[in-house]
KOLVEX-850742 format. One record per residue: residue number from 1; residue in one letter; x, y, z of N, C-alpha, C in turn. Coordinates in steps of 0.05 Angstrom, whole numbers, plus 5000, padded with zeros to 4 digits. Layout:
- k  r  n.c1  n.c2  n.c3  ca.c1  ca.c2  ca.c3  c.c1  c.c2  c.c3
- NUM  A  X  Y  Z  X  Y  Z  X  Y  Z
...
//
This chain:
- k  r  n.c1  n.c2  n.c3  ca.c1  ca.c2  ca.c3  c.c1  c.c2  c.c3
- 1  M  5039  4658  5456  5043  4681  5439  5020  4699  5438
- 2  R  5027  4726  5437  5004  4745  5437  4988  4746  5413
- 3  D  4964  4753  5414  4947  4754  5392  4953  4778  5374
- 4  L  4961  4771  5348  4969  4790  5327  4945  4809  5319
- 5  T  4921  4799  5322  4898  4814  5314  4891  4838  5333
- 6  T  4904  4835  5358  4898  4857  5376  4925  4876  5378
- 7  L  4943  4869  5364  4968  4887  5360  4960  4911  5349
- 8  P  4965  4936  5362  4960  4961  5351  4982  4967  5328
- 9  K  4975  4975  5303  4990  4976  5282  4980  4998  5261
- 10  A  4998  5004  5240  4987  5022  5218  4993  5005  5194
- 11  H  4975  5009  5176  4976  4994  5148  4979  5014  5127
- 12  L  5001  5016  5115  5010  5038  5099  5014  5030  5069
- 13  H  5008  5006  5062  5009  4996  5034  4988  4978  5028
- 14  L  4966  4992  5018  4940  4976  5013  4928  4993  4989
- 15  H  4922  4978  4966  4911  4989  4943  4880  4988  4944
- 16  F  4867  5007  4932  4840  5011  4933  4825  4985  4922
- 17  T  4830  4979  4896  4816  4955  4886  4827  4929  4899
- 18  G  4853  4929  4903  4863  4902  4916  4854  4900  4943
- 19  S  4842  4918  4955  4828  4914  4984  4804  4900  4983
- 20  M  4793  4899  4960  4765  4885  4959  4762  4858  4971
- 21  R  4740  4853  4985  4734  4826  4993  4726  4811  4969
- 22  P  4736  4785  4966  4727  4771  4944  4694  4770  4938
- 23  A  4680  4766  4962  4653  4768  4961  4639  4792  4948
- 24  T  4653  4815  4957  4643  4842  4946  4650  4843  4917
- 25  M  4673  4835  4908  4680  4834  4880  4658  4818  4864
- 26  I  4650  4795  4874  4631  4779  4859  4601  4793  4860
- 27  D  4596  4805  4880  4570  4817  4882  4568  4842  4865
- 28  L  4590  4859  4866  4589  4882  4847  4592  4873  4819
- 29  A  4603  4851  4814  4605  4843  4783  4579  4834  4775
- 30  E  4563  4822  4792  4534  4812  4784  4518  4836  4780
- 31  Q  4519  4858  4799  4504  4881  4796  4512  4897  4769
- 32  A  4538  4894  4760  4546  4908  4738  4545  4894  4712
- 33  G  4538  4869  4716  4536  4850  4691  4563  4846  4678
- 34  V  4584  4844  4697  4614  4839  4687  4620  4810  4693
- 35  R  4629  4796  4672  4640  4770  4676  4669  4771  4683
- 36  L  4671  4758  4708  4698  4757  4718  4715  4730  4709
- 37  P  4741  4734  4703  4758  4711  4696  4758  4689  4717
- 38  P  4761  4664  4709  4760  4642  4730  4783  4642  4750
- 39  A  4805  4656  4743  4826  4660  4763  4821  4677  4784
- 40  L  4801  4694  4783  4791  4710  4806  4772  4701  4820
- 41  L  4763  4675  4812  4740  4661  4827  4749  4636  4841
- 42  D  4772  4628  4835  4780  4600  4844  4791  4600  4873
- 43  G  4793  4625  4885  4802  4626  4914  4832  4621  4918
- 44  E  4847  4621  4898  4877  4614  4899  4892  4639  4898
- 45  A  4912  4641  4913  4930  4666  4913  4945  4664  4887
- 46  L  4949  4688  4877  4961  4691  4848  4992  4683  4853
- 47  R  5003  4671  4833  5031  4664  4832  5039  4668  4803
- 48  V  5056  4686  4798  5065  4693  4771  5096  4695  4771
- 49  P  5111  4692  4748  5139  4696  4746  5146  4726  4746
- 50  A  5167  4732  4755  5175  4761  4756  5187  4770  4730
- 51  D  5169  4768  4710  5176  4780  4684  5153  4794  4673
- 52  Q  5157  4803  4647  5136  4821  4634  5110  4805  4631
- 53  R  5114  4776  4623  5088  4758  4622  5072  4757  4647
- 54  G  5090  4755  4671  5080  4749  4696  5063  4777  4703
- 55  W  5077  4799  4700  5064  4824  4706  5039  4828  4691
- 56  F  5038  4822  4665  5014  4824  4647  4992  4810  4657
- 57  R  4996  4785  4669  4975  4769  4678  4963  4781  4703
- 58  F  4982  4790  4721  4972  4804  4745  4957  4830  4736
- 59  Q  4965  4845  4720  4951  4870  4713  4928  4864  4700
- 60  R  4923  4844  4684  4899  4837  4671  4876  4831  4691
- 61  L  4886  4813  4709  4867  4805  4731  4857  4828  4750
- 62  Y  4880  4846  4757  4873  4871  4772  4853  4889  4756
- 63  D  4858  4892  4729  4840  4910  4714  4809  4896  4714
- 64  S  4808  4869  4713  4782  4855  4713  4769  4862  4739
- 65  A  4782  4861  4762  4769  4867  4789  4763  4896  4789
- 66  R  4779  4912  4780  4773  4944  4779  4747  4949  4762
- 67  A  4743  4933  4743  4721  4938  4724  4691  4936  4738
- 68  V  4693  4922  4762  4667  4920  4776  4659  4943  4792
- 69  V  4678  4962  4796  4672  4984  4813  4662  5007  4793
- 70  R  4635  5011  4793  4625  5027  4771  4605  5046  4782
- 71  S  4605  5053  4808  4587  5073  4817  4598  5086  4842
- 72  E  4585  5107  4852  4593  5116  4877  4585  5099  4902
- 73  A  4564  5085  4899  4556  5062  4920  4580  5041  4923
- 74  A  4589  5036  4900  4610  5012  4899  4638  5023  4913
- 75  M  4644  5049  4903  4667  5060  4914  4663  5062  4943
- 76  R  4641  5073  4953  4642  5076  4980  4641  5046  4997
- 77  R  4630  5031  4985  4631  5002  4999  4660  4993  5000
- 78  V  4676  4997  4980  4704  4986  4977  4719  5002  5003
- 79  V  4715  5026  5006  4731  5041  5027  4722  5034  5054
- 80  R  4695  5031  5058  4683  5025  5083  4693  4995  5091
- 81  E  4688  4977  5073  4701  4949  5080  4730  4948  5084
- 82  A  4745  4962  5072  4773  4962  5078  4780  4972  5106
- 83  A  4766  4991  5114  4770  5002  5143  4758  4982  5160
- 84  E  4736  4969  5156  4724  4949  5173  4744  4925  5175
- 85  D  4755  4918  5152  4776  4895  5155  4800  4902  5173
- 86  D  4810  4928  5169  4833  4933  5182  4827  4936  5211
- 87  A  4802  4947  5217  4795  4949  5246  4795  4921  5259
- 88  A  4785  4901  5245  4786  4873  5256  4814  4861  5259
- 89  E  4833  4875  5249  4861  4865  5249  4878  4882  5267
- 90  G  4865  4900  5281  4880  4918  5300  4892  4942  5291
- 91  S  4887  4948  5265  4898  4972  5252  4888  4998  5265
- 92  R  4906  5016  5272  4895  5044  5283  4895  5062  5262
- 93  R  4912  5058  5239  4915  5076  5217  4915  5061  5191
- 94  L  4900  5070  5173  4901  5059  5144  4908  5081  5127
- 95  E  4927  5079  5108  4931  5097  5088  4928  5083  5060
- 96  I  4904  5086  5050  4895  5073  5028  4903  5084  5002
- 97  Q  4912  5073  4981  4924  5082  4956  4904  5082  4934
- 98  V  4896  5105  4921  4879  5102  4898  4886  5122  4876
- 99  D  4880  5114  4851  4884  5127  4827  4855  5134  4820
- 100  P  4844  5159  4824  4816  5167  4816  4809  5166  4788
- 101  T  4830  5164  4772  4825  5164  4742  4810  5140  4734
- 102  S  4816  5115  4749  4803  5090  4742  4774  5090  4746
- 103  Y  4762  5109  4762  4734  5108  4770  4719  5133  4759
- 104  A  4735  5152  4750  4725  5177  4739  4703  5175  4723
- 105  P  4703  5157  4701  4681  5154  4681  4654  5150  4691
- 106  Y  4655  5138  4715  4628  5130  4728  4615  5149  4747
- 107  V  4630  5170  4755  4622  5189  4775  4626  5219  4769
- 108  G  4632  5224  4741  4633  5250  4733  4661  5263  4733
- 109  G  4683  5247  4735  4710  5257  4734  4727  5252  4757
- 110  I  4750  5261  4755  4771  5253  4777  4768  5267  4803
- 111  T  4756  5291  4803  4753  5307  4825  4729  5295  4842
- 112  P  4704  5287  4828  4684  5274  4843  4693  5248  4854
- 113  A  4711  5233  4840  4720  5206  4846  4738  5208  4871
- 114  L  4754  5226  4872  4770  5228  4897  4754  5240  4921
- 115  E  4735  5257  4916  4721  5267  4936  4700  5249  4948
- 116  I  4693  5227  4935  4678  5204  4943  4693  5188  4962
- 117  V  4717  5183  4953  4736  5167  4968  4741  5182  4997
- 118  L  4747  5205  4995  4752  5222  5021  4731  5224  5038
- 119  D  4707  5228  5025  4683  5230  5044  4677  5201  5057
- 120  E  4680  5182  5043  4674  5157  5055  4697  5149  5076
- 121  A  4721  5156  5069  4744  5152  5088  4737  5168  5116
- 122  R  4727  5190  5115  4721  5203  5141  4698  5189  5156
- 123  A  4676  5180  5139  4656  5165  5149  4664  5139  5163
- 124  A  4683  5126  5148  4693  5098  5156  4708  5102  5182
- 125  S  4725  5125  5183  4743  5130  5206  4723  5134  5231
- 126  A  4702  5147  5228  4685  5152  5250  4670  5126  5259
- 127  A  4665  5110  5241  4648  5086  5247  4665  5061  5256
- 128  T  4690  5062  5249  4707  5039  5254  4730  5044  5276
- 129  G  4734  5068  5281  4757  5077  5298  4783  5077  5284
- 130  V  4785  5069  5261  4810  5067  5243  4814  5094  5230
- 131  D  4837  5105  5233  4842  5133  5223  4851  5127  5194
- 132  V  4834  5137  5177  4834  5130  5148  4849  5158  5133
- 133  G  4871  5154  5119  4884  5173  5102  4885  5164  5074
- 134  V  4886  5179  5056  4886  5171  5027  4911  5180  5012
- 135  V  4923  5163  4999  4943  5169  4979  4934  5168  4953
- 136  V  4940  5191  4938  4934  5191  4909  4958  5181  4894
- 137  A  4951  5164  4876  4974  5149  4861  4972  5151  4832
- 138  A  4992  5159  4821  4996  5160  4792  5006  5132  4782
- 139  S  5003  5129  4754  5011  5104  4743  5034  5109  4723
- 140  R  5054  5090  4727  5075  5089  4707  5066  5082  4679
- 141  T  5043  5072  4675  5031  5063  4648  5019  5088  4633
- 142  R  5016  5111  4647  5005  5134  4634  5024  5156  4631
- 143  H  5017  5175  4617  5035  5200  4611  5042  5212  4636
- 144  P  5067  5222  4640  5075  5235  4665  5059  5264  4669
- 145  L  5048  5275  4649  5032  5297  4652  5007  5291  4667
- 146  D  4996  5266  4663  4973  5258  4679  4979  5256  4707
- 147  A  5005  5248  4713  5015  5250  4741  5014  5277  4754
- 148  R  5021  5298  4738  5020  5326  4748  4992  5335  4757
- 149  T  4973  5326  4737  4945  5331  4741  4937  5319  4770
- 150  L  4943  5295  4774  4935  5281  4797  4950  5294  4823
- 151  A  4975  5301  4818  4990  5315  4840  4975  5342  4850
- 152  R  4966  5358  4829  4951  5382  4835  4926  5375  4850
- 153  L  4914  5353  4840  4887  5345  4851  4892  5338  4881
- 154  A  4913  5324  4885  4921  5315  4912  4926  5338  4930
- 155  V  4938  5358  4921  4948  5382  4935  4922  5398  4942
- 156  N  4904  5399  4924  4878  5414  4928  4861  5401  4951
- 157  H  4865  5375  4957  4849  5361  4976  4868  5354  5000
- 158  A  4890  5367  5005  4907  5359  5025  4897  5362  5053
- 159  H  4878  5383  5057  4869  5385  5082  4841  5375  5085
- 160  E  4838  5354  5067  4810  5338  5067  4817  5309  5072
- 161  G  4840  5300  5077  4847  5274  5078  4866  5260  5061
- 162  V  4874  5274  5040  4899  5266  5026  4924  5271  5039
- 163  V  4941  5247  5044  4963  5250  5062  4989  5244  5044
- 164  G  4987  5233  5020  5010  5229  5005  5004  5224  4975
- 165  F  5028  5222  4959  5027  5219  4931  5045  5197  4925
- 166  G  5032  5179  4907  5050  5154  4901  5052  5151  4870
- 167  L  5068  5131  4864  5073  5122  4836  5074  5092  4837
- 168  S  5054  5080  4823  5049  5052  4822  5050  5038  4794
- 169  N  5048  5015  4794  5045  4999  4769  5073  4989  4762
- 170  D  5079  4977  4738  5103  4964  4734  5128  4981  4735
- 171  E  5147  4977  4753  5169  4991  4758  5186  4993  4731
- 172  R  5186  4976  4714  5202  4976  4688  5191  4995  4669
- 173  R  5170  5009  4672  5157  5025  4652  5166  5054  4656
- 174  G  5176  5068  4633  5185  5094  4632  5207  5098  4647
- 175  R  5216  5128  4649  5238  5138  4658  5229  5153  4687
- 176  T  5243  5144  4709  5232  5157  4734  5235  5188  4734
- 177  L  5255  5197  4720  5258  5226  4718  5233  5241  4709
- 178  E  5220  5229  4689  5193  5240  4679  5171  5247  4700
- 179  W  5172  5234  4722  5152  5240  4745  5162  5258  4768
- 180  A  5188  5267  4762  5199  5284  4782  5181  5311  4785
- 181  G  5171  5322  4765  5155  5346  4767  5127  5343  4783
- 182  A  5117  5319  4781  5091  5314  4793  5097  5310  4824
- 183  F  5120  5299  4830  5128  5295  4859  5138  5319  4874
- 184  S  5148  5337  4857  5155  5362  4867  5129  5379  4874
- 185  I  5110  5379  4859  5087  5392  4864  5076  5384  4892
- 186  A  5075  5354  4895  5064  5342  4921  5079  5350  4943
- 187  R  5106  5347  4943  5122  5351  4963  5120  5382  4973
- 188  R  5121  5399  4955  5120  5427  4962  5095  5433  4980
- 189  A  5075  5419  4975  5051  5422  4990  5052  5407  5017
- 190  G  5072  5392  5021  5073  5379  5047  5062  5350  5046
- 191  L  5058  5340  5023  5047  5311  5021  5071  5293  5021
- 192  A  5067  5271  5033  5090  5249  5033  5092  5238  5007
- 193  A  5118  5234  4996  5121  5222  4971  5128  5190  4978
- 194  V  5108  5173  4966  5112  5146  4970  5109  5129  4947
- 195  P  5130  5130  4929  5131  5116  4902  5138  5087  4908
- 196  H  5129  5070  4890  5137  5042  4890  5166  5042  4880
- 197  A  5183  5023  4891  5208  5021  4879  5220  4997  4896
- 198  G  5241  4983  4882  5257  4960  4895  5241  4937  4898
- 199  E  5221  4927  4881  5210  4902  4884  5217  4886  4857
- 200  L  5204  4897  4836  5211  4884  4809  5237  4892  4801
- 201  L  5249  4913  4807  5276  4921  4799  5292  4927  4824
- 202  G  5318  4927  4820  5338  4923  4843  5347  4952  4853
- 203  P  5371  4951  4863  5382  4976  4877  5385  5001  4858
- 204  D  5392  4996  4834  5396  5018  4814  5369  5030  4812
- 205  H  5350  5016  4810  5323  5031  4809  5314  5046  4834
- 206  V  5321  5036  4856  5316  5052  4877  5336  5078  4880
- 207  R  5359  5075  4871  5376  5096  4870  5364  5118  4854
- 208  D  5352  5111  4832  5342  5130  4811  5317  5142  4825
- 209  V  5300  5129  4839  5275  5139  4856  5286  5160  4875
- 210  L  5305  5152  4890  5315  5169  4912  5328  5196  4899
- 211  A  5340  5194  4875  5349  5218  4863  5331  5238  4854
- 212  H  5306  5229  4843  5287  5244  4827  5263  5249  4844
- 213  L  5253  5232  4861  5225  5234  4870  5224  5242  4901
- 214  G  5247  5241  4913  5247  5249  4942  5229  5236  4959
- 215  P  5230  5210  4960  5211  5195  4979  5215  5197  5007
- 216  R  5192  5197  5019  5190  5193  5049  5188  5163  5056
- 217  R  5173  5148  5039  5174  5120  5042  5178  5107  5015
- 218  L  5186  5081  5015  5187  5068  4989  5166  5046  4989
- 219  G  5150  5043  4970  5132  5019  4970  5148  4996  4960
- 220  H  5149  4978  4979  5168  4954  4976  5196  4959  4985
- 221  G  5215  4962  4966  5242  4967  4974  5258  4947  4983
- 222  V  5247  4921  4979  5258  4896  4993  5285  4890  4977
- 223  R  5290  4898  4951  5315  4894  4937  5337  4908  4947
- 224  L  5332  4927  4964  5356  4942  4977  5373  4923  4993
- 225  A  5363  4901  5002  5381  4881  5013  5405  4871  4998
- 226  E  5400  4875  4970  5421  4866  4954  5446  4884  4954
- 227  E  5441  4911  4964  5463  4932  4964  5465  4942  4994
- 228  P  5479  4933  5011  5480  4941  5038  5490  4973  5040
- 229  A  5503  4981  5025  5514  5008  5025  5491  5027  5018
- 230  L  5475  5020  4998  5452  5039  4990  5430  5034  5012
- 231  L  5426  5010  5024  5409  5008  5045  5415  5025  5071
- 232  A  5442  5026  5074  5448  5042  5099  5443  5074  5094
- 233  Q  5446  5082  5067  5438  5111  5061  5409  5115  5065
- 234  V  5393  5094  5058  5361  5098  5062  5357  5098  5091
- 235  V  5368  5082  5106  5364  5080  5136  5372  5108  5148
- 236  E  5396  5116  5140  5405  5143  5150  5387  5166  5143
- 237  A  5377  5166  5120  5355  5186  5113  5331  5183  5125
- 238  G  5326  5162  5139  5299  5158  5152  5276  5151  5134
- 239  I  5283  5139  5110  5262  5131  5090  5250  5103  5098
- 240  A  5226  5102  5101  5215  5077  5111  5208  5059  5086
- 241  L  5207  5032  5093  5202  5015  5071  5174  5001  5078
- 242  E  5157  5002  5060  5131  4988  5059  5134  4959  5049
- 243  V  5140  4941  5067  5146  4911  5060  5122  4896  5057
- 244  C  5117  4881  5036  5094  4865  5032  5101  4838  5023
- 245  P  5106  4821  5041  5117  4792  5033  5100  4777  5015
- 246  A  5074  4780  5018  5057  4764  5003  5059  4772  4972
- 247  S  5062  4798  4969  5065  4809  4941  5090  4799  4930
- 248  N  5113  4798  4945  5139  4793  4935  5138  4761  4924
- 249  V  5122  4746  4938  5122  4718  4931  5102  4713  4907
- 250  A  5079  4728  4908  5059  4726  4888  5070  4737  4859
- 251  L  5088  4755  4859  5097  4768  4836  5123  4754  4828
- 252  G  5131  4734  4839  5156  4719  4834  5184  4729  4840
- 253  V  5182  4750  4858  5208  4764  4864  5225  4745  4882
- 254  Y  5211  4732  4897  5223  4709  4915  5205  4685  4914
- 255  P  5219  4662  4916  5207  4638  4913  5187  4630  4934
- 256  D  5192  4640  4961  5174  4635  4982  5179  4656  5002
- 257  T  5162  4656  5024  5164  4679  5046  5189  4676  5061
- 258  A  5202  4653  5061  5228  4651  5077  5247  4666  5062
- 259  A  5247  4670  5035  5266  4685  5021  5263  4713  5023
- 260  V  5242  4724  5031  5239  4752  5034  5259  4764  5054
- 261  P  5275  4783  5048  5297  4791  5067  5288  4810  5088
- 262  L  5264  4803  5102  5254  4818  5122  5274  4820  5145
- 263  R  5287  4801  5158  5303  4806  5181  5328  4821  5170
- 264  P  5340  4816  5148  5364  4833  5144  5358  4861  5140
- 265  L  5333  4868  5131  5326  4895  5128  5323  4909  5157
- 266  V  5311  4894  5174  5305  4905  5201  5333  4905  5216
- 267  E  5350  4884  5213  5375  4887  5229  5395  4907  5217
- 268  A  5389  4916  5193  5402  4940  5184  5395  4968  5192
- 269  G  5370  4967  5208  5360  4990  5221  5339  5004  5204
- 270  A  5328  4990  5184  5307  5000  5166  5283  5004  5184
- 271  L  5267  5024  5176  5240  5029  5188  5219  5016  5168
- 272  V  5212  4990  5179  5195  4973  5161  5165  4973  5173
- 273  A  5149  4980  5153  5119  4978  5156  5109  4955  5138
- 274  L  5098  4934  5153  5089  4914  5136  5062  4919  5124
- 275  G  5058  4911  5100  5032  4916  5086  5021  4891  5069
- 276  A  4996  4894  5061  4982  4870  5048  4983  4875  5020
- 277  D  4985  4899  5010  4985  4908  4981  4959  4903  4968
- 278  D  4955  4879  4957  4933  4871  4943  4920  4845  4952
- 279  P  4907  4844  4978  4899  4818  4988  4878  4805  4969
- 280  L  4863  4818  4954  4842  4806  4937  4857  4785  4918
- 281  L  4882  4792  4910  4895  4775  4890  4917  4758  4904
- 282  F  4928  4768  4925  4950  4755  4937  4941  4736  4960
- 283  G  4917  4738  4968  4906  4720  4985  4912  4722  5017
- 284  S  4922  4741  5024  4928  4743  5053  4927  4775  5061
- 285  R  4917  4782  5085  4914  4809  5093  4939  4815  5113
- 286  L  4935  4836  5125  4956  4848  5142  4967  4830  5165
- 287  V  4949  4821  5180  4957  4801  5201  4974  4780  5191
- 288  E  4969  4769  5167  4982  4747  5157  5012  4752  5154
- 289  Q  5018  4780  5145  5043  4788  5140  5059  4788  5168
- 290  Y  5046  4797  5188  5059  4796  5218  5062  4765  5224
- 291  R  5043  4750  5217  5046  4720  5224  5070  4708  5210
- 292  T  5075  4719  5183  5100  4709  5170  5125  4717  5183
- 293  A  5124  4740  5192  5147  4752  5209  5153  4732  5234
- 294  R  5129  4724  5245  5134  4709  5270  5142  4680  5262
- 295  D  5123  4667  5247  5127  4639  5242  5149  4630  5222
- 296  V  5156  4648  5202  5173  4641  5182  5203  4653  5187
- 297  H  5201  4679  5199  5226  4694  5201  5236  4692  5233
- 298  G  5221  4681  5248  5229  4678  5276  5228  4702  5292
- 299  F  5212  4722  5288  5210  4746  5304  5194  4738  5328
- 300  D  5206  4745  5351  5189  4741  5378  5171  4764  5381
- 301  D  5157  4763  5401  5136  4784  5406  5148  4811  5408
- 302  A  5170  4813  5422  5184  4841  5427  5191  4852  5398
- 303  E  5203  4836  5381  5208  4842  5353  5183  4850  5339
- 304  I  5161  4833  5340  5136  4840  5327  5127  4868  5336
- 305  A  5130  4873  5362  5118  4898  5372  5136  4921  5358
- 306  D  5161  4916  5355  5178  4937  5341  5168  4943  5313
- 307  L  5162  4919  5298  5151  4924  5272  5126  4941  5273
- 308  A  5108  4936  5291  5085  4952  5293  5092  4983  5300
- 309  R  5110  4985  5318  5120  5013  5323  5130  5026  5300
- 310  S  5146  5012  5283  5156  5023  5261  5133  5031  5239
- 311  S  5115  5016  5240  5090  5024  5219  5080  5048  5229
- 312  I  5074  5051  5253  5060  5073  5265  5080  5098  5259
- 313  R  5105  5098  5265  5124  5120  5264  5126  5128  5234
- 314  A  5123  5109  5213  5127  5113  5186  5102  5125  5173
- 315  S  5079  5127  5190  5054  5137  5180  5055  5167  5179
- 316  T  5035  5179  5166  5031  5207  5164  5013  5220  5185
- 317  A  5005  5203  5204  4989  5211  5225  5001  5234  5244
- 318  P  4984  5247  5257  4993  5271  5276  5008  5257  5298
- 319  A  5026  5273  5307  5045  5265  5330  5031  5253  5356
- 320  D  5008  5268  5360  4994  5258  5386  4981  5231  5382
- 321  R  4974  5226  5358  4960  5198  5354  4981  5180  5355
- 322  K  5003  5182  5341  5025  5165  5343  5031  5159  5373
- 323  R  5035  5176  5387  5044  5171  5416  5022  5156  5430
- 324  H  4996  5161  5424  4977  5144  5436  4979  5115  5429
- 325  W  4980  5111  5403  4982  5083  5389  5009  5068  5398
- 326  L  5030  5084  5399  5054  5072  5409  5051  5059  5440
- 327  A  5037  5078  5455  5032  5069  5483  5017  5045  5482
- 328  E  4997  5042  5466  4981  5018  5461  4997  4994  5454
- 329  V  5017  4998  5436  5036  4976  5431  5049  4965  5457
- 330  D  5058  4984  5474  5072  4977  5498  5053  4962  5516
- 331  D  5029  4969  5517  5010  4954  5532  5006  4930  5521
- 332  W  5003  4923  5495  5002  4896  5482  5023  4879  5490
- 333  L  5047  4890  5491  5070  4873  5497  5071  4867  5527
- 334  A  5062  4887  5544  5065  4879  5571  5043  4862  5579
- 335  A  5021  4860  5564  4999  4843  5575  5006  4812  5579
//
């Protein structure tokens, strides 16, 4: 079997804080004088039930990890190491998702926070060879007007490395329609709409997101397997799915990786891009998601190559780079 770490691929679902190396989190916590909860230090992958209590535990741990990033240097380190780790796994493209609001208090506001991420993304791209784009993400836990502010900020930096606009956090919070204005701002400027949908909630939620947010990709979308007719509509519309098996299991959506409907989605014609989501908490990075496809779902190397091609096609990278990376996938398969 071919080496999955040398497979050219794109990584389209990775959160800024969740990308941190455990050792980096510990080091930054010591520098900032932050005491981390034991659950972040035991080396065990998170496993919670798919209910409000489970999500609260996940969010509490995520917030604890985020609290160690308190300076420009720390922010730059997170971006740089994310690119380095993706380079080691064969990624040609990384689209990292960040909410600059979380880091604004330490660097003078949301604009400097985003500009730091973008500047380091450019430096990391040059240093590692991984093409790094940035997705600005609003949160369902905050007021929709905050999302409009972030959408305008993203648009203002669209020619500096911002490639998309997302909506993250608990899918059960708020009414999707309330974020339509923010996504309209982003889409009119040519940014890809990449909201989370179809993980914690099922097809009805995906239908709501499709109606109001005009997505180019769906963060997760695995629950579409429960309604083949809606899945067929998504496939027909060319909307890609950012499937993150480790996340689905960690958050209790499925009991194990074998239950994640990866093959049904692919066989329905979905454009699937595997992602690691939050490896800091979920315990596995991008290559492990491809290994799950191979070892658990029985994908052979030709099918694995197709997954990599799908991730590249679903990215927001320029067409000429996509063609080059797709040729590299062909070379990997032919080797």
